[in-house]
C-alpha positions, 0 to 999 in steps of 0.5 A: 921548770922545764927540764931539757932531756938528753937525746940518742947520740948519732952514729956513723951510717944513721939516717939524717932527714933534709926539711924545708919548714920555711923559705924555697930552696936551691936545688944545687945547693941543696944537692952540695949539702947533702953530699957534705953531711954523706962525707960526714958519714950519715945516710941522707934523705931529702923529704919529699916536697923540699924543692916546693915553692909557694911564694915566699915558702917551700910549699903551702903550710899544711904541706910543710907541717906534714913534711916535718910531722912525717920526718917526726914520726918515722923512726929511722929518722935520727935527726933533722937538718933544715935546707934553709931559714928564710920565713914560714915556720911562724906558719906551723906552729899553731899546727904542731903535733906536740904529742907526736914531738914528745912521743918521737924527740929528735934533733933539729939543726938550723938558725933564723925562722927555725928558732921559732921551732926551737922555742916550741922545742924548748918548752917540751924539754927537747934540746935543739941544735943551733947550727949549719943549714944544708943549702947554706952553710953545708952546700960551701963546706968546712970553710963555712961551718965549725965541724968539730962543734957540728960532730959533737953536738950530733954524736957527743964525740970530741971535746965541747965547744968553747968560744975563742978570742972572736967573743968580747966581753961588754959587762964583767961578771960569770954566770952558768946556766941552760943555753936558749935563745936564737935569732932576735927577730924571731925571739921577739916575733914570738914574744906574747904568742904560746910559743915565747921565750920562757926563763922565769924560775930557771937560769938561762944563758941567752943566745942572741944573733941576728944579721941587717938590722938596724941598731935602733930595731936591736933595741926595740926587740931586745926591750920587747922581750924584757918588757914581756918578761922574757928575760926573768931568769936570764942570768948572761947574755951571747951576742952574736957577730950581729953582721950588717948591724953596726950604725954607719959611720955618721952615727954618734953612738956604737952598737955596743952602747945600744945593747948595753942600754938596752939591758941597762938594770940586769946585773949580769955578765954580756959579751958579743962575737960569738960566731953562730947563724948568720955569720961571715966565719965558720958558723959555729953549732950551738946546743940549746938546752945544754949547760954552759958558762960565760965568763967575761973579765979582764979584757976577755970573755969565754963561753964554754959548752959544758955538756952534751945534749946527746948521750 
């Protein structure tokens, strides 16, 4: 069983580094996102090589790996916010310096392809933040991300995030446990690897989100996780908005039916609609590794973050 440690809370003026472990980055959006982090009161350093391009990634794998290792090793860097997702993080995992990550644990903020990195950190007992990225939501300002949840996740200040009416119940019940998960396609891609989602022997509330995946692929990936034993310790499941994942108007089934069938036989609460990751509403920051409580019943659902991952 992995115990997640709390990290030092960020303070105004602390240095946040911007990394590009995945896809190539748009310069104009990068600049706007950096300005937004500075507006929040942090010093910002864009790592060398962030604007490189090699195929569908932000530079060669070895360069991206060295960039990440350098930011982790730097004692001045208090947190790392990814520039964007895309693809390419899986290239880095076999060569990650796990001893370095353990010795200098830092918050990593991101979603999509960054889920693969969050899985590695989770295995080391290091929390991660499933939240807005520099050249994505942060570039569009507070209309695109939830400032309060990001601020609490980084600094511990304010109230922990609690979901609103956008979260809808699919199966009633209550569950309390450690929050894990992320982008479903990455969770499935890591099944059977040394970085796969692990929940056996624990109580885990699983958060799952994705974008543009047809229902049959969601079904396939959820069943892949089940068959791989990745849901062994899951006591509740919360789906994201699942933007662009609903069946066409000619379909004789609903997305909700597909999700329930894929998880049939698991006696646990299930909800859908949490606005974190690939969403059309302000992107909420979820502290992976924090204790959360999911309650579904009476036609309503609520996910409550019970603690900060910083102190």
